[in-house]
N, C-alpha and C positions, 0 to 999 in steps of 0.2 A: 310119894312124890309128886303125882297130880296135885294135891291140895298146895303143896309149896310152890309149885308153877303157877297156880291160880292166884296165890296171894302176891307172888312177885309181880304178875301183871297187873292185879288191881292196884299195888303200890306204884307201880310206873304209870298207870292211869291217873291216879290222883296227883302225882308229882307233875305230869305233863299238864294237865288242867291248871293246876295251881301256878305253874310258870305263865301259861297262856293268859290267865286271869290279871296276873302282875303286867304282863306285857302290855295287854289291852288297857289297864289303868294308866300306864305310861304314855299310849296312844291317845288317851283321853286328854291328857295333861299338854301333851305336842298339838293336838288339834285346836285346844282351847286358846293355846298360845298362838297359832296361826290364824286363826278366825275362821277357819275352814267348815262350814257347818256340816258338809257331806262327809267329810272325814269324821268330825265329831259324833256325828249319827252312827256311823259305822262303827267306831271305837266303844261307844256307848252300847249298842248292840252286843257286841264283843264282850263287854264286861259280863252284861247281864246273862248273855248266853253261857258263858264259861262258869258264872257264878251258880246257874241252875246246873250245868253239868256237873260241877265240883260236890254241890250238894246231892246230887242221884248217887255220886261215887260214893259217897259218905253215908247213905241211906236216908237222905232228907228229901221228900217228896217236893216238886216244885210249887205245889198248891199251899205247902207248909210256908215255903220263904214267901210265897205272897201274902198269906194271911199275917206274918211276923212284919212284913212293911205295913200293912193295912193297920195292924196293931200300933206299931211305932208312930205313924204318922198321924193317927185319931188322937194318940195319947200326948202329942207334942204339944207345949202349952199354946194354946190359942190366943192369948192375950197379948197383943202387940207383935204377933208373929208376922213379918211380912210376906212369909213364905205360905202363910196357911192356905191360901186360894190355890196355889199350885199343889200343895200337898192333898188338898179335898180333889182336886181333878184326879190325880194319881189313885187315890182311894177308890174314887168312882169308877175308874178305868179296871183296876184289880178285882173290884168286886164283880164288874161285868163278866170277868174271865173265870171266877170260880164257881 
């Protein structure tokens, strides 16, 4: 019975985090449209935070997520990529945290 209760709580937490992640993504879109940088920063922080939290709930450590971002950004085509400098900044930032 206790195992069922724990499983139910875990599923509820995952569902809650998933909903929060989607809501934060909606807030990102709203804040981009409004042009409010403070709200955008808060919404982006919410997306990142709930992504980490959802990952933890699913058994994925935050540093693994960071490593995947690093890998994806390093492997992105660098030829004629107008965002390569920004991506390199993010890779440097994440490497400093790991």
